[in-house]
C-alpha positions in Angstrom: 83.3 68.9 64.2 80.8 70.7 65.8 82.0 71.9 69.1 79.8 72.8 72.5 81.2 75.4 74.7 79.4 76.7 77.9 81.0 79.6 79.9 79.8 81.2 82.6 80.5 84.8 83.8 79.0 86.0 87.3 79.5 89.6 88.4 79.4 90.2 91.9 78.6 94.7 91.5 76.3 94.4 95.0 77.7 92.3 98.2 73.8 91.6 98.9 73.1 89.9 95.9 76.2 87.4 96.4 74.0 84.4 97.4 71.1 84.7 95.1 73.5 84.8 91.9 75.7 81.8 93.4 72.6 80.1 93.7 71.1 80.7 90.2 74.2 80.0 88.5 74.5 76.5 90.3 71.1 75.8 89.1 71.9 76.9 85.4 75.2 74.5 85.5 72.9 71.7 86.7 70.4 72.5 84.0 73.7 73.2 81.2 75.0 69.7 82.0 71.9 67.7 82.3 71.1 68.6 78.6 74.1 67.7 77.0 73.6 65.0 74.6 69.9 65.1 74.5 67.3 66.7 71.9 66.7 70.5 72.0 63.3 71.1 72.5 61.2 75.0 71.6 57.9 75.1 71.7 55.8 74.5 68.9 58.7 73.2 67.0 60.4 69.9 65.8 63.4 68.2 68.0 66.3 69.4 66.7 69.4 66.7 67.3 72.6 68.4 67.4 75.7 65.4 66.4 78.6 65.4 68.3 80.7 65.2 65.7 80.1 66.2 61.7 81.0 64.2 58.6 84.1 65.0 56.8 83.9 65.7 53.1 85.7 66.6 50.2 86.2 70.1 49.5 86.9 71.3 46.0 89.0 73.7 46.3 91.3 76.6 44.3 93.8 74.9 41.9 97.4 74.4 43.2 100.5 74.2 41.0 103.6 72.5 41.5 106.8 73.6 40.1 109.7 71.9 39.7 113.2 73.5 39.0 116.1 71.7 37.4 119.6 70.7 37.4 121.2 72.0 41.0 118.5 73.9 41.7 120.3 77.4 40.0 118.7 76.5 36.1 115.4 76.4 35.3 114.8 79.9 36.9 112.1 80.3 34.2 109.9 78.4 36.5 110.0 81.1 39.4 108.9 83.5 36.8 106.1 81.4 35.8 105.2 81.0 39.4 105.1 84.9 39.8 102.5 85.1 36.7 100.5 82.5 38.1 100.0 84.1 41.4 99.6 87.5 39.2 96.0 86.2 38.1 95.6 84.5 41.2 96.5 80.8 41.4 98.5 79.2 43.9 101.5 78.4 42.9 105.2 76.8 44.8 108.4 76.4 43.3 110.6 73.3 44.3 114.0 71.6 43.5 113.6 68.4 41.7 115.0 66.2 44.2 112.2 67.4 46.3 109.5 65.7 44.3 109.3 62.9 46.3 108.6 64.9 49.3 105.9 67.0 47.8 104.2 63.9 46.0 103.6 63.3 49.9 102.9 66.6 50.8 100.3 66.4 48.1 98.7 63.2 48.5 98.1 63.9 52.1 96.2 67.5 51.5 94.2 65.1 49.2 93.7 62.6 51.8 92.5 65.6 54.3 89.7 67.0 51.8 91.9 69.4 49.4 89.9 68.4 46.2 90.7 71.3 43.8 92.6 70.6 40.5 96.5 69.7 41.0 98.7 70.9 38.3 102.8 69.6 37.9 105.3 72.1 35.7 108.6 71.4 35.4 111.6 72.1 33.6 114.5 69.8 32.0 115.3 67.2 34.9 112.2 69.2 36.7 110.4 68.2 33.6 111.2 64.1 34.6 110.2 64.6 38.3 106.9 65.7 37.3 106.4 63.2 35.2 107.4 60.7 38.0 105.2 62.6 40.6 102.0 61.7 38.3 102.9 58.4 38.5 103.9 58.4 42.1 100.4 60.3 43.0 98.1 57.5 40.8 99.9 54.8 43.1 98.7 56.9 46.2 94.9 57.2 44.5 95.6 61.0 43.9 94.2 62.6 40.6 96.3 65.2 38.4 94.5 67.6 36.7 97.6 68.6 34.4 101.2 67.9 34.0 103.3 70.0 31.8 106.9 69.1 31.4 109.6 72.3 29.8 111.8 69.3 27.7 112.7 66.9 30.0 115.9 64.8 29.2 114.1 61.5 27.9 110.7 60.2 27.2 108.2 59.2 29.4 105.1 57.3 29.4 101.5 59.4 30.9 99.8 57.2 34.2 96.2 56.3 34.1 95.6 59.1 37.1 96.4 61.9 35.1 93.6 64.3 33.0 96.0 66.4 30.6 99.8 66.7 29.5 100.7 69.6 27.5 104.2 68.5 26.9 107.0 71.2 25.6 109.2 69.9 23.9 113.1 70.8 21.8 114.4 67.5 21.7 112.6 64.5 20.4 113.8 62.3 23.3 111.7 63.8 25.4 107.9 63.2 23.6 105.6 61.6 26.1 103.5 58.6 25.5 100.4 57.2 26.3 101.0 54.8 29.7 98.4 51.9 30.3 95.2 53.3 31.2 96.0 56.6 30.6 92.8 57.7 28.4 93.0 61.8 29.0 94.5 64.4 26.7 97.8 64.6 25.5 99.4 67.1 23.6 103.1 66.9 22.4 104.0 70.6 21.4 107.3 71.1 19.3 108.9 74.2 19.8 110.2 75.7 16.4 111.8 79.3 17.7 115.2 78.8 16.6 116.4 81.0 19.5 114.4 78.6 22.3 116.9 75.9 23.2 117.1 73.6 26.2 118.6 75.4 28.5 116.0 78.9 28.0 113.1 77.4 27.2 111.4 77.8 30.4 111.7 81.5 30.2 109.0 82.3 27.2 106.7 84.3 28.1 104.7 82.9 25.0 104.9 79.5 26.9 104.1 80.8 29.6 101.0 82.3 28.2 99.8 78.9 26.5 100.8 77.2 30.2 98.6 79.9 32.2 95.9 79.6 29.8 95.7 75.9 29.9 96.1 76.0 33.6 92.8 77.9 33.7 91.4 75.1 31.6 91.2 72.8 34.5 89.7 74.9 36.4 86.4 74.8 33.8 85.4 71.3 34.4 84.6 72.2 37.8 83.6 69.1 40.5 81.9 67.2 38.2 86.1 66.8 36.3 87.2 66.3 39.8 84.8 63.4 40.3 86.3 61.1 36.7 89.6 61.7 37.4 89.4 61.1 41.2 87.7 57.9 39.6 90.4 56.7 37.4 92.7 57.5 39.9 91.0 55.2 42.1 91.0 52.3 39.8 94.8 53.0 38.8 95.5 52.3 42.7 93.4 49.1 42.6 95.6 48.0 39.6 99.0 48.1 41.0 98.0 46.1 44.4 
């Protein structure tokens, strides 16, 4: 919103000029108020109209990563280290408990509707992996596109929703595989971790897997505005289909 402010400051340095200054200020104030809502005209220039309010427009901002810890919010601390690694390379990241996923989803939707249109990335481990898949579906019902979801070994299988562009599912248990849900036309990768020393309890701590995820997240930034628009159109169609 463009705000027009008029401020007048009158300094009386000599008593003999007081009456003149007061008169001049009164004339100036009257002239300024009479000009409100009118066109600004300069000699030899075209008329310039100053709108009272600028229309809101989407802002394609930076990638935002939301990470979800698993059981009791004391395990899955690999989500915290991954968030720190993301911040070190200039990517914004927050970490929450899986129990807060609905509140976080509402926050994401509010930011999106306020004009923050940067890529949205959801990452979670164990119960947190289940939570980010539920978040993706919930955001689709609110018309919000999701650029990438990365579940680390969820506790059961999920279907990717239509508003999601990419899913990188990192798993140990076959029960944690992700399938294509109705309307999903994005990229789906089920990556089985063969390492014998990696289990459900420490899969979120693997530096190698962290590097894989960071590389994937950086890939969401390359798509740019056009990719975001395509995902948003898909999300809107998904919202309409649920009404």
